[in-house]
Backbone as a printed PyTorch tensor [residue, N CA C, xyz], in Angstrom:
tensor([[[ 110.1650,  -82.0010,   72.3170],
         [ 110.4830,  -80.7490,   71.6420],
         [ 111.8580,  -80.8430,   70.9840]],

        [[ 112.0030,  -80.2350,   69.8250],
         [ 113.2830,  -80.1980,   69.1340],
         [ 114.0540,  -78.9730,   69.6230]],

        [[ 115.2710,  -79.1550,   70.1860],
         [ 116.0390,  -78.0160,   70.6840],
         [ 116.2480,  -76.9810,   69.5820]],

        [[ 116.0450,  -75.6850,   69.8990],
         [ 116.1750,  -74.6380,   68.8720],
         [ 117.5300,  -74.6490,   68.1690]],

        [[ 118.5990,  -74.9810,   68.9090],
         [ 119.9250,  -74.9560,   68.2870],
         [ 120.1300,  -76.0860,   67.2830]],

        [[ 119.1950,  -77.0630,   67.2490],
         [ 119.3070,  -78.1640,   66.2880],
         [ 118.3070,  -78.0450,   65.1400]],

        [[ 117.5220,  -76.9780,   65.1260],
         [ 116.4850,  -76.8470,   64.0970],
         [ 117.0730,  -76.8870,   62.6900]],

        [[ 118.2110,  -76.2500,   62.4990],
         [ 118.8290,  -76.2680,   61.1780],
         [ 119.2080,  -77.6760,   60.7530]],

        [[ 119.6950,  -78.4700,   61.6980],
         [ 120.0520,  -79.8500,   61.3870],
         [ 118.8190,  -80.6660,   61.0270]],

        [[ 117.7100,  -80.4280,   61.7220],
         [ 116.4760,  -81.1430,   61.4010],
         [ 116.0010,  -80.7970,   59.9920]],

        [[ 116.1610,  -79.5470,   59.6020],
         [ 115.7030,  -79.1410,   58.2700],
         [ 116.4960,  -79.8360,   57.1680]],

        [[ 117.6980,  -80.2840,   57.4860],
         [ 118.5510,  -80.9290,   56.4750],
         [ 118.3390,  -82.4340,   56.3880]],

        [[ 117.3460,  -82.9720,   57.1130],
         [ 117.1870,  -84.4340,   57.1880],
         [ 116.4870,  -85.0410,   55.9850]],

        [[ 116.3060,  -84.2770,   54.9320],
         [ 115.7570,  -84.8360,   53.7080],
         [ 116.8010,  -85.5890,   52.9070]],

        [[ 118.0570,  -85.5450,   53.3660],
         [ 119.1530,  -86.2350,   52.6670],
         [ 120.0110,  -86.9660,   53.6970]],

        [[ 120.6660,  -88.0700,   53.2770],
         [ 121.4900,  -88.8340,   54.2170],
         [ 122.5610,  -88.0080,   54.9290]],

        [[ 123.2110,  -87.0670,   54.2360],
         [ 124.2520,  -86.2540,   54.8920],
         [ 123.6660,  -85.4430,   56.0460]],

        [[ 122.4530,  -84.9390,   55.8450],
         [ 121.8080,  -84.1790,   56.9150],
         [ 121.4920,  -85.0500,   58.1170]],

        [[ 121.0220,  -86.2690,   57.8560],
         [ 120.7140,  -87.1620,   58.9730],
         [ 121.9980,  -87.5870,   59.6850]],

        [[ 123.0820,  -87.7350,   58.9500],
         [ 124.3700,  -88.0660,   59.5760],
         [ 124.7920,  -86.9440,   60.5280]],

        [[ 124.6650,  -85.6980,   60.0850],
         [ 125.0540,  -84.5680,   60.9420],
         [ 124.1770,  -84.5040,   62.1900]],

        [[ 122.8760,  -84.7690,   62.0410],
         [ 121.9860,  -84.7540,   63.1950],
         [ 122.3440,  -85.8760,   64.1620]],

        [[ 122.6200,  -87.0660,   63.6310],
         [ 123.0120,  -88.1960,   64.4810],
         [ 124.2600,  -87.8510,   65.2770]],

        [[ 125.2330,  -87.2600,   64.6270],
         [ 126.4800,  -86.8970,   65.3220],
         [ 126.2050,  -85.8770,   66.4290]],

        [[ 125.2860,  -84.9410,   66.1790],
         [ 124.9870,  -83.9060,   67.1750],
         [ 124.2190,  -84.4530,   68.3810]],

        [[ 123.3630,  -85.4520,   68.1670],
         [ 122.4790,  -85.9370,   69.2330],
         [ 123.0080,  -87.1390,   70.0060]],

        [[ 123.9150,  -87.8980,   69.4120],
         [ 124.2920,  -89.1860,   70.0000],
         [ 125.6460,  -89.1450,   70.6790]],

        [[ 125.7380,  -89.8980,   71.7810],
         [ 127.0170,  -90.0920,   72.4520],
         [ 127.9360,  -90.8930,   71.5160]],

        [[ 129.2690,  -90.7160,   71.6440],
         [ 130.1910,  -91.3950,   70.7130],
         [ 129.9890,  -92.9030,   70.5590]],

        [[ 129.7720,  -93.6890,   71.6410],
         [ 129.5930,  -95.1360,   71.4170],
         [ 128.3510,  -95.4600,   70.5880]],

        [[ 127.2680,  -94.7290,   70.8180],
         [ 126.0440,  -94.9400,   70.0370],
         [ 126.2870,  -94.5330,   68.5880]],

        [[ 126.9730,  -93.4080,   68.4100],
         [ 127.2460,  -92.9310,   67.0600],
         [ 128.0860,  -93.9460,   66.2730]],

        [[ 129.0520,  -94.5960,   66.9300],
         [ 129.8690,  -95.5970,   66.2340],
         [ 129.0030,  -96.7500,   65.7350]],

        [[ 128.0670,  -97.1980,   66.5690],
         [ 127.1450,  -98.2600,   66.1450],
         [ 126.2980,  -97.7860,   64.9690]],

        [[ 125.7590,  -96.5970,   65.0850],
         [ 124.8860,  -96.0550,   64.0390],
         [ 125.6530,  -95.9020,   62.7240]],

        [[ 126.8960,  -95.4530,   62.8190],
         [ 127.7060,  -95.3290,   61.6080],
         [ 127.8880,  -96.6990,   60.9470]],

        [[ 128.1090,  -97.7330,   61.7600],
         [ 128.2230,  -99.0800,   61.2100],
         [ 126.9450,  -99.5560,   60.5500]],

        [[ 125.7980,  -99.2380,   61.1780],
         [ 124.5060,  -99.6000,   60.5790],
         [ 124.3430,  -98.8890,   59.2340]],

        [[ 124.7290,  -97.6240,   59.1630],
         [ 124.6320,  -96.8840,   57.8990],
         [ 125.5280,  -97.5120,   56.8290]],

        [[ 126.7110,  -97.9850,   57.2180],
         [ 127.5960,  -98.6470,   56.2560],
         [ 126.9780,  -99.9500,   55.7550]],

        [[ 126.3810, -100.7160,   56.6630],
         [ 125.7000, -101.9450,   56.2490],
         [ 124.5060, -101.6100,   55.3470]],

        [[ 123.7880, -100.5560,   55.6850],
         [ 122.6390, -100.1470,   54.8690],
         [ 123.0930,  -99.7860,   53.4550]],

        [[ 124.2250,  -99.1040,   53.3360],
         [ 124.7410,  -98.7480,   52.0080],
         [ 125.0760, -100.0150,   51.2140]],

        [[ 125.6650, -101.0120,   51.8820],
         [ 125.9640, -102.2850,   51.2020],
         [ 124.6840, -102.9830,   50.7670]],

        [[ 123.6930, -102.9680,   51.6470],
         [ 122.4190, -103.6180,   51.3260],
         [ 121.7050, -102.9180,   50.1750]],

        [[ 121.8050, -101.5990,   50.1210],
         [ 121.1630, -100.8510,   49.0340],
         [ 121.7210, -101.2970,   47.6850]],

        [[ 123.0290, -101.5440,   47.6300],
         [ 123.6540, -102.0340,   46.3970],
         [ 123.2140, -103.4700,   46.1310]],

        [[ 123.2760, -104.3120,   47.1690],
         [ 122.9250, -105.7310,   46.9960],
         [ 121.4700, -105.9000,   46.5700]],

        [[ 120.5930, -105.0280,   47.0560],
         [ 119.1660, -105.1190,   46.7240],
         [ 118.8030, -104.3260,   45.4720]],

        [[ 119.7880, -103.6830,   44.8500],
         [ 119.5730, -102.8750,   43.6340],
         [ 118.4910, -101.8180,   43.8350]],

        [[ 118.5710, -101.1020,   44.9600],
         [ 117.5710, -100.0760,   45.2410],
         [ 117.7320,  -98.8880,   44.3050]],

        [[ 116.6040,  -98.3090,   43.9020],
         [ 116.6210,  -97.0390,   43.1820],
         [ 117.0450,  -95.9410,   44.1480]],

        [[ 117.2740,  -94.7400,   43.6270],
         [ 117.8240,  -93.6480,   44.4330],
         [ 116.9270,  -93.2800,   45.6180]],

        [[ 115.6200,  -93.1610,   45.3990],
         [ 114.7300,  -92.7090,   46.4790],
         [ 114.6910,  -93.6900,   47.6530]],

        [[ 114.4340,  -94.9950,   47.4230],
         [ 114.4750,  -95.9100,   48.5630],
         [ 115.8660,  -96.0560,   49.1760]],

        [[ 116.9070,  -95.9170,   48.3650],
         [ 118.2700,  -95.9770,   48.9090],
         [ 118.4880,  -94.8330,   49.8990]],

        [[ 118.0680,  -93.6400,   49.5110],
         [ 118.2290,  -92.4970,   50.4180],
         [ 117.3800,  -92.6550,   51.6720]],

        [[ 116.1660,  -93.1860,   51.5110],
         [ 115.3060,  -93.4150,   52.6780],
         [ 115.9540,  -94.4130,   53.6300]],

        [[ 116.5430,  -95.4830,   53.0870],
         [ 117.2160,  -96.4770,   53.9170],
         [ 118.3910,  -95.8570,   54.6670]],

        [[ 119.1970,  -95.0760,   53.9910],
         [ 120.3540,  -94.4580,   54.6460],
         [ 119.9170,  -93.4630,   55.7180]],

        [[ 118.8760,  -92.6920,   55.4470],
         [ 118.3690,  -91.7460,   56.4440],
         [ 117.8600,  -92.5000,   57.6740]],

        [[ 117.1310,  -93.5960,   57.4450],
         [ 116.6150,  -94.3960,   58.5660],
         [ 117.7640,  -95.0100,   59.3580]],

        [[ 118.8030,  -95.4610,   58.6640],
         [ 119.9500,  -96.0600,   59.3510],
         [ 120.6240,  -95.0420,   60.2670]],

        [[ 120.8240,  -93.8290,   59.7780],
         [ 121.4740,  -92.8030,   60.5920],
         [ 120.6430,  -92.4140,   61.8060]],

        [[ 119.3250,  -92.4990,   61.7030],
         [ 118.4780,  -92.0040,   62.7950],
         [ 117.7510,  -93.1000,   63.5690]],

        [[ 118.0500,  -94.3770,   63.3190],
         [ 117.2650,  -95.4290,   63.9600],
         [ 117.4140,  -95.4430,   65.4810]],

        [[ 118.5290,  -94.9500,   66.0050],
         [ 118.7420,  -94.9430,   67.4570],
         [ 118.5730,  -93.5610,   68.0790]],

        [[ 117.9300,  -92.6590,   67.3750],
         [ 117.7660,  -91.3020,   67.8810],
         [ 116.9850,  -91.2760,   69.1970]],

        [[ 116.1200,  -92.2750,   69.4040],
         [ 115.3190,  -92.3420,   70.6270],
         [ 116.1340,  -92.6090,   71.8750]],

        [[ 117.3740,  -93.0620,   71.7320],
         [ 118.2390,  -93.2710,   72.8980],
         [ 118.5820,  -91.9550,   73.5780]],

        [[ 118.3330,  -90.8430,   72.8910],
         [ 118.6080,  -89.5350,   73.4970],
         [ 117.4960,  -89.0960,   74.4500]],

        [[ 116.4410,  -89.9180,   74.5750],
         [ 115.3300,  -89.6170,   75.4920],
         [ 115.4330,  -90.5770,   76.6800]],

        [[ 115.9310,  -90.1220,   77.8270],
         [ 116.1480,  -91.0160,   78.9690],
         [ 114.8620,  -91.7040,   79.4280]],

        [[ 114.9760,  -93.0080,   79.6760],
         [ 113.8690,  -93.7720,   80.2360],
         [ 112.7620,  -94.1440,   79.2770]],

        [[ 112.8560,  -93.7290,   78.0270],
         [ 111.8000,  -94.0140,   77.0480],
         [ 112.1380,  -95.2880,   76.2720]],

        [[ 111.1150,  -95.8780,   75.6350],
         [ 111.3360,  -97.0120,   74.7290],
         [ 111.9060,  -96.4250,   73.4420]],

        [[ 113.1760,  -96.7040,   73.1120],
         [ 113.8530,  -95.9790,   72.0320],
         [ 113.1300,  -95.9330,   70.6840]],

        [[ 112.5750,  -97.0540,   70.1560],
         [ 111.9340,  -96.9300,   68.8400],
         [ 110.7820,  -95.9210,   68.8070]],

        [[ 109.9120,  -95.9490,   69.8150],
         [ 108.7890,  -95.0050,   69.7860],
         [ 109.2380,  -93.5850,   70.1390]],

        [[ 110.1920,  -93.4570,   71.0520],
         [ 110.7060,  -92.1210,   71.3810],
         [ 111.3340,  -91.4870,   70.1480]],

        [[ 112.1270,  -92.2710,   69.4240],
         [ 112.7400,  -91.7650,   68.2010],
         [ 111.7120,  -91.4340,   67.1400]],

        [[ 110.7200,  -92.3060,   67.0060],
         [ 109.6720,  -92.0660,   66.0050],
         [ 108.8970,  -90.7900,   66.3090]],

        [[ 108.6360,  -90.5420,   67.5890],
         [ 107.9220,  -89.3020,   67.9550],
         [ 108.7560,  -88.0710,   67.6450]],

        [[ 110.0540,  -88.1600,   67.8890],
         [ 110.9320,  -87.0380,   67.5400],
         [ 110.9060,  -86.7940,   66.0340]],

        [[ 110.9780,  -87.8680,   65.2690],
         [ 110.9800,  -87.7310,   63.8110],
         [ 109.6530,  -87.1810,   63.3010]],

        [[ 108.5650,  -87.6020,   63.9210],
         [ 107.2580,  -87.0690,   63.5330],
         [ 107.1830,  -85.5710,   63.8270]],

        [[ 107.6950,  -85.1530,   64.9980],
         [ 107.7060,  -83.7170,   65.3080],
         [ 108.5810,  -82.9470,   64.3260]],

        [[ 109.5930,  -83.6260,   63.8010],
         [ 110.4380,  -83.0000,   62.7850],
         [ 109.8690,  -83.1040,   61.3840]],

        [[ 108.6240,  -83.5840,   61.2770],
         [ 107.9130,  -83.7390,   60.0030],
         [ 108.5950,  -84.7210,   59.0630]],

        [[ 109.0840,  -85.8030,   59.6620],
         [ 109.7380,  -86.8670,   58.8960],
         [ 108.9400,  -88.1500,   59.0780]],

        [[ 107.7030,  -88.1160,   58.6310],
         [ 106.7680,  -89.2190,   58.8750],
         [ 107.2400,  -90.5320,   58.2700]],

        [[ 107.8310,  -90.4830,   57.0840],
         [ 108.3090,  -91.7160,   56.4600],
         [ 109.3350,  -92.4030,   57.3550]],

        [[ 110.2440,  -91.6150,   57.9100],
         [ 111.2530,  -92.1720,   58.8090],
         [ 110.6480,  -92.6020,   60.1360]],

        [[ 109.6810,  -91.8460,   60.6230],
         [ 109.0720,  -92.1540,   61.9230],
         [ 108.4890,  -93.5610,   61.9280]],

        [[ 107.7780,  -93.9250,   60.8960],
         [ 107.1370,  -95.2520,   60.8620],
         [ 108.1680,  -96.3770,   60.7490]],

        [[ 109.2150,  -96.1430,   59.9960],
         [ 110.2580,  -97.1620,   59.8610],
         [ 110.9910,  -97.3420,   61.1850]],

        [[ 111.3800,  -96.2360,   61.7990],
         [ 112.1050,  -96.2970,   63.0790],
         [ 111.2350,  -96.9220,   64.1660]],

        [[ 109.9550,  -96.6010,   64.1830],
         [ 109.0540,  -97.1490,   65.2030],
         [ 108.9840,  -98.6670,   65.1380]],

        [[ 109.0840,  -99.2320,   63.9420],
         [ 108.8850, -100.6760,   63.7610],
         [ 110.1920, -101.4630,   63.6470]],

        [[ 111.3210, -100.8400,   63.9280],
         [ 112.6060, -101.5250,   63.7590],
         [ 112.7380, -102.7510,   64.6620]],

        [[ 113.3650, -103.7840,   64.1340],
         [ 113.7440, -105.0060,   64.8490],
         [ 112.6490, -105.5300,   65.7820]],

        [[ 111.4510, -105.6730,   65.2330],
         [ 110.3710, -106.2940,   66.0010],
         [ 109.8130, -105.4530,   67.1260]],

        [[ 109.9340, -104.1280,   67.0400],
         [ 109.4630, -103.2580,   68.1250],
         [ 107.9700, -103.4210,   68.3850]],

        [[ 107.1730, -103.6730,   67.3450],
         [ 105.7270, -103.8460,   67.5420],
         [ 105.4420, -105.0740,   68.4040]],

        [[ 106.2380, -106.1150,   68.2370],
         [ 106.1070, -107.3200,   69.0650],
         [ 106.6530, -107.0650,   70.4740]],

        [[ 107.7510, -106.3310,   70.5510],
         [ 108.3740, -106.0620,   71.8520],
         [ 107.4500, -105.2690,   72.7760]],

        [[ 106.7350, -104.2820,   72.2380],
         [ 105.8450, -103.5000,   73.1240],
         [ 104.7390, -104.3840,   73.6950]],

        [[ 104.2690, -105.3500,   72.9120],
         [ 103.2490, -106.2790,   73.4180],
         [ 103.8320, -107.1070,   74.5610]],

        [[ 105.0520, -107.5990,   74.3690],
         [ 105.7180, -108.3740,   75.4170],
         [ 105.9280, -107.5420,   76.6810]],

        [[ 106.1090, -106.2480,   76.5140],
         [ 106.3250, -105.3610,   77.6570],
         [ 105.0050, -104.9150,   78.2990]],

        [[ 103.8690, -105.3260,   77.7090],
         [ 102.5810, -104.9270,   78.2550],
         [ 102.2280, -103.4840,   77.9710]],

        [[ 102.8370, -102.9040,   76.9510],
         [ 102.5680, -101.5160,   76.5690],
         [ 101.5100, -101.4780,   75.4620]],

        [[ 100.9180, -100.3170,   75.2250],
         [  99.9190, -100.2110,   74.1520],
         [ 100.5040, -100.5960,   72.7930]],

        [[  99.6460, -101.1440,   71.9400],
         [ 100.0760, -101.5480,   70.5960],
         [ 100.6640, -100.3600,   69.8470]],

        [[ 101.6210, -100.6470,   68.9960],
         [ 102.3550,  -99.6170,   68.2680],
         [ 101.6000,  -99.0880,   67.0590]],

        [[ 100.8660,  -99.9680,   66.3850],
         [ 100.3090,  -99.5860,   65.0770],
         [  99.2490,  -98.4830,   65.1110]],

        [[  98.4450,  -98.3140,   66.1780],
         [  97.5280,  -97.1750,   66.1270],
         [  98.2600,  -95.8290,   66.0370]],

        [[  99.3750,  -95.7350,   66.7210],
         [ 100.1500,  -94.4880,   66.6820],
         [ 101.0430,  -94.4190,   65.4500]],

        [[ 101.6740,  -95.5420,   65.1290],
         [ 102.5920,  -95.6000,   63.9900],
         [ 102.2360,  -96.7970,   63.1110]],

        [[ 101.3940,  -96.5860,   62.1030],
         [ 101.0500,  -97.6980,   61.2090],
         [ 102.3110,  -98.3280,   60.6060]],

        [[ 102.2510,  -99.6220,   60.3870],
         [ 103.3960, -100.3340,   59.8220],
         [ 103.7330,  -99.7750,   58.4420]],

        [[ 105.0190,  -99.6740,   58.1290],
         [ 105.4070,  -99.2000,   56.7940],
         [ 104.8320, -100.1190,   55.7120]],

        [[ 104.4820,  -99.5340,   54.5800],
         [ 103.9750, -100.3360,   53.4720],
         [ 104.6290,  -99.8620,   52.1750]],

        [[ 104.4690, -100.6610,   51.1460],
         [ 105.0630, -100.3120,   49.8550],
         [ 106.5780, -100.3040,   49.9370]],

        [[ 107.1850,  -99.2940,   49.3380],
         [ 108.6490,  -99.1730,   49.3210],
         [ 109.1930,  -99.0650,   50.7400]],

        [[ 108.4760,  -98.3580,   51.6060],
         [ 108.9340,  -98.1870,   52.9930],
         [ 109.0120,  -99.5200,   53.7240]],

        [[ 108.1660, -100.4680,   53.3530],
         [ 108.2100, -101.7920,   53.9950],
         [ 109.5070, -102.5090,   53.6350]],

        [[ 109.8940, -102.4390,   52.3650],
         [ 111.1640, -103.0480,   51.9630],
         [ 112.3310, -102.3610,   52.6640]],

        [[ 112.2730, -101.0310,   52.7550],
         [ 113.3240, -100.2840,   53.4370],
         [ 113.4060, -100.7080,   54.9010]],

        [[ 112.2560, -100.8830,   55.5500],
         [ 112.2390, -101.3100,   56.9540],
         [ 112.8770, -102.6860,   57.1190]],

        [[ 112.6160, -103.5930,   56.1930],
         [ 113.2160, -104.9320,   56.2560],
         [ 114.7300, -104.8540,   56.0830]],

        [[ 115.1830, -104.0120,   55.1710],
         [ 116.6170, -103.8450,   54.9700],
         [ 117.2690, -103.1870,   56.1850]],

        [[ 116.5730, -102.2430,   56.8040],
         [ 117.1040, -101.6270,   58.0240],
         [ 117.2790, -102.6730,   59.1190]],

        [[ 116.3030, -103.5580,   59.2670],
         [ 116.4350, -104.6280,   60.2650],
         [ 117.6800, -105.4710,   60.0100]],

        [[ 117.9160, -105.8190,   58.7530],
         [ 119.1080, -106.6170,   58.4260],
         [ 120.3700, -105.8300,   58.7560]],

        [[ 120.3800, -104.5380,   58.4330],
         [ 121.5560, -103.7100,   58.7300],
         [ 121.8190, -103.6540,   60.2330]],

        [[ 120.7670, -103.5000,   61.0300],
         [ 120.9250, -103.4370,   62.4860],
         [ 121.4090, -104.7750,   63.0310]],

        [[ 120.8030, -105.8510,   62.5480],
         [ 121.1370, -107.1900,   63.0510],
         [ 122.5370, -107.6450,   62.6590]],

        [[ 123.1400, -106.9850,   61.6810],
         [ 124.4780, -107.3850,   61.2400],
         [ 125.5280, -106.3460,   61.6230]],

        [[ 125.2160, -105.5460,   62.6410],
         [ 126.1600, -104.5330,   63.1250],
         [ 126.3110, -104.6670,   64.6320]],

        [[ 127.5480, -104.7550,   65.0900],
         [ 127.8070, -104.8320,   66.5240],
         [ 127.6920, -103.4820,   67.1920]],

        [[ 127.7350, -103.4800,   68.5120],
         [ 127.6500, -102.2270,   69.2640],
         [ 128.8280, -101.3140,   68.9500]],

        [[ 129.9470, -101.8900,   68.5220],
         [ 131.1240, -101.0820,   68.1880],
         [ 131.1040, -100.5830,   66.7440]],

        [[ 130.0630, -100.9360,   65.9960],
         [ 129.9520, -100.5040,   64.6130],
         [ 130.5310, -101.4700,   63.6020]],

        [[ 131.1950, -102.5250,   64.0730],
         [ 131.7880, -103.5020,   63.1530],
         [ 130.7150, -104.4480,   62.6290]],

        [[ 130.9480, -104.9800,   61.4230],
         [ 130.0270, -105.9720,   60.8620],
         [ 129.9710, -107.1780,   61.7860]],

        [[ 128.7920, -107.7100,   61.9650],
         [ 128.5740, -108.8140,   62.8890],
         [ 127.5580, -109.7690,   62.2760]],

        [[ 126.8730, -110.5370,   63.1190],
         [ 125.8500, -111.4640,   62.6400],
         [ 124.6770, -111.4620,   63.6020]],

        [[ 123.4900, -111.8670,   63.1320],
         [ 122.3430, -111.9500,   64.0470],
         [ 122.6090, -112.8700,   65.2440]],

        [[ 123.3260, -113.9730,   65.0250],
         [ 123.6140, -114.8950,   66.1280],
         [ 124.4330, -114.2010,   67.2090]],

        [[ 125.4140, -113.4040,   66.7910],
         [ 126.2330, -112.6670,   67.7580],
         [ 125.3880, -111.6370,   68.4880]],

        [[ 124.5030, -110.9630,   67.7450],
         [ 123.6330, -109.9680,   68.3930],
         [ 122.7570, -110.6230,   69.4510]],

        [[ 122.1640, -111.7700,   69.1290],
         [ 121.3030, -112.4590,   70.0920],
         [ 122.1120, -112.8850,   71.3160]],

        [[ 123.2980, -113.4560,   71.0850],
         [ 124.1440, -113.8800,   72.2170],
         [ 124.4850, -112.7000,   73.1220]],

        [[ 124.8120, -111.5640,   72.5160],
         [ 125.1600, -110.3670,   73.2930],
         [ 123.9620, -109.8970,   74.1170]],

        [[ 122.7920, -109.8790,   73.5010],
         [ 121.5820, -109.4620,   74.2170],
         [ 121.2620, -110.4150,   75.3670]],

        [[ 121.3860, -111.7060,   75.1150],
         [ 121.1040, -112.6900,   76.1650],
         [ 122.0630, -112.4990,   77.3380]],

        [[ 123.3370, -112.2600,   77.0440],
         [ 124.3270, -112.0470,   78.1020],
         [ 123.9850, -110.8060,   78.9220]],

        [[ 123.5780, -109.7300,   78.2460],
         [ 123.2920, -108.4710,   78.9400],
         [ 121.9530, -108.4780,   79.6550]],

        [[ 120.9350, -109.1390,   79.0710],
         [ 119.5750, -108.9750,   79.5690],
         [ 118.8990, -110.2560,   80.0460]],

        [[ 119.4280, -111.4040,   79.6420],
         [ 118.7850, -112.6660,   79.9870],
         [ 117.8760, -113.1350,   78.8670]],

        [[ 117.6290, -114.4540,   78.7760],
         [ 116.9120, -115.0270,   77.6350],
         [ 115.4390, -114.6400,   77.5420]],

        [[ 114.8270, -114.2420,   78.6500],
         [ 113.3950, -113.9250,   78.6230],
         [ 113.0980, -112.4420,   78.4420]],

        [[ 114.1340, -111.6310,   78.2810],
         [ 113.9230, -110.1990,   78.1080],
         [ 113.1370, -109.9370,   76.8190]],

        [[ 112.1930, -108.9990,   76.8290],
         [ 111.4160, -108.7180,   75.6140],
         [ 112.2610, -108.3450,   74.3990]],

        [[ 113.3630, -107.6400,   74.6170],
         [ 114.2130, -107.2690,   73.4740],
         [ 114.8480, -108.5130,   72.8550]],

        [[ 115.2270, -109.4690,   73.7000],
         [ 115.8030, -110.7170,   73.1970],
         [ 114.7530, -111.4860,   72.4040]],

        [[ 113.5720, -111.6250,   72.9620],
         [ 112.5100, -112.3800,   72.2980],
         [ 112.0940, -111.7220,   70.9890]],

        [[ 112.0210, -110.3910,   70.9650],
         [ 111.6520, -109.6810,   69.7350],
         [ 112.7370, -109.8410,   68.6730]],

        [[ 113.9990, -109.8230,   69.0970],
         [ 115.0990, -109.9930,   68.1440],
         [ 115.0680, -111.3910,   67.5370]],

        [[ 114.8540, -112.3900,   68.3690],
         [ 114.7550, -113.7670,   67.8540],
         [ 113.5840, -113.8880,   66.8850]],

        [[ 112.4810, -113.2430,   67.2210],
         [ 111.2900, -113.2710,   66.3630],
         [ 111.5910, -112.6690,   64.9900]],

        [[ 112.2830, -111.5090,   64.9740],
         [ 112.5460, -110.8590,   63.6860],
         [ 113.5970, -111.6320,   62.8920]],

        [[ 114.5730, -112.2390,   63.5690],
         [ 115.5540, -113.0720,   62.8700],
         [ 114.8510, -114.2540,   62.2070]],

        [[ 113.8910, -114.8520,   62.9190],
         [ 113.1230, -115.9560,   62.3480],
         [ 112.3390, -115.5030,   61.1250]],

        [[ 111.7270, -114.3130,   61.1900],
         [ 110.9750, -113.8000,   60.0370],
         [ 111.8810, -113.5710,   58.8470]],

        [[ 113.0530, -113.0200,   59.0780],
         [ 114.0060, -112.8070,   57.9810],
         [ 114.4140, -114.1550,   57.3810]],

        [[ 114.6140, -115.1490,   58.2310],
         [ 115.0230, -116.4720,   57.7760],
         [ 114.0020, -117.1780,   56.9200]],

        [[ 112.7560, -116.7410,   56.9830],
         [ 111.7040, -117.3760,   56.1750],
         [ 111.6720, -116.8690,   54.7410]],

        [[ 112.3860, -115.7950,   54.4710],
         [ 112.4130, -115.2220,   53.1290],
         [ 113.7560, -115.5340,   52.4670]],

        [[ 113.7090, -116.2180,   51.3470],
         [ 114.9470, -116.5800,   50.6510],
         [ 115.7270, -115.3360,   50.2520]],

        [[ 115.0260, -114.3180,   49.7800],
         [ 115.6950, -113.0780,   49.3730],
         [ 116.3650, -112.4100,   50.5660]],

        [[ 115.6360, -112.3070,   51.6930],
         [ 116.2050, -111.6720,   52.8870],
         [ 117.4030, -112.4560,   53.4080]],

        [[ 117.3110, -113.7910,   53.3870],
         [ 118.4460, -114.6210,   53.8130],
         [ 119.6660, -114.3490,   52.9410]],

        [[ 119.4320, -114.2270,   51.6430],
         [ 120.5330, -113.9650,   50.7300],
         [ 121.1810, -112.6170,   50.9760]],

        [[ 120.3560, -111.6060,   51.2170],
         [ 120.8960, -110.2740,   51.4920],
         [ 121.6580, -110.2600,   52.8090]],

        [[ 121.1190, -110.9250,   53.8110],
         [ 121.7840, -111.0030,   55.1050],
         [ 123.1530, -111.6680,   54.9540]],

        [[ 123.1900, -112.7370,   54.1790],
         [ 124.4550, -113.4540,   53.9810],
         [ 125.4970, -112.5800,   53.2870]],

        [[ 125.0440, -111.6230,   52.4690],
         [ 125.9820, -110.7490,   51.7550],
         [ 126.7020, -109.7930,   52.6980]],

        [[ 126.0620, -109.4100,   53.8100],
         [ 126.6560, -108.3690,   54.6530],
         [ 127.0410, -108.8540,   56.0500]],

        [[ 126.5410, -110.0020,   56.4970],
         [ 126.8330, -110.4730,   57.8500],
         [ 128.2700, -110.9590,   57.9570]],

        [[ 128.8830, -110.6950,   59.0950],
         [ 130.2290, -111.2080,   59.3760],
         [ 130.0670, -112.4120,   60.3000]],

        [[ 130.1950, -113.5800,   59.7270],
         [ 130.0700, -114.8070,   60.5180],
         [ 131.4200, -115.3910,   60.8690]],

        [[ 132.4770, -114.6700,   60.5120],
         [ 133.8190, -115.1730,   60.7640],
         [ 134.3710, -115.9920,   59.6100]],

        [[ 133.4870, -116.2940,   58.6480],
         [ 133.9160, -117.0950,   57.4810],
         [ 133.4740, -116.4180,   56.1910]],

        [[ 133.2820, -115.0930,   56.2590],
         [ 132.7490, -114.3690,   55.1160],
         [ 133.7180, -114.3520,   53.9450]],

        [[ 133.1650, -114.6000,   52.7690],
         [ 133.9900, -114.5210,   51.5470],
         [ 134.1530, -113.0710,   51.1400]],

        [[ 135.2230, -112.7820,   50.4440],
         [ 135.4840, -111.3990,   49.9970],
         [ 134.5430, -111.0190,   48.8790]]])
């Protein structure tokens, strides 16, 4: 259920500023700092990918709300967030958030029901936006600073161990991004590997 005192914020989620305000209202400060960093990376990626206005706004909205599911204790964050977004009548965002960073693969590893019957995979423009969101997430540290997929994987392995489903799903999605020359190029534009050119 969407808390009545946040209904006005949900109504404003058709634009990035509205999603930013909702993220700030729902998220604890450390989560919000990460999300803000993801939104900054998403804005850079939108320029690098030459997105038109509509997909650019969709990407920024998804970036601000990709971790909204963390506000549901004990739930799998991508699907919890997607269900909240669906209840808020934000279906485009729900499907993107549900499939972030290999979540469809992760639920299989966790022995949970498949994701796609409930949340079909994004297609068309939304599919490109979902891929860009993955790059933005993978190149943002927990503190919101620009990072790299290698650093993200190392951090996850340290916290959860190498066989954790989240680690395996992250490695899987990094491998998929690496198979696309365009995605590799976009990732290189925004990732902080410690040797980034200005």
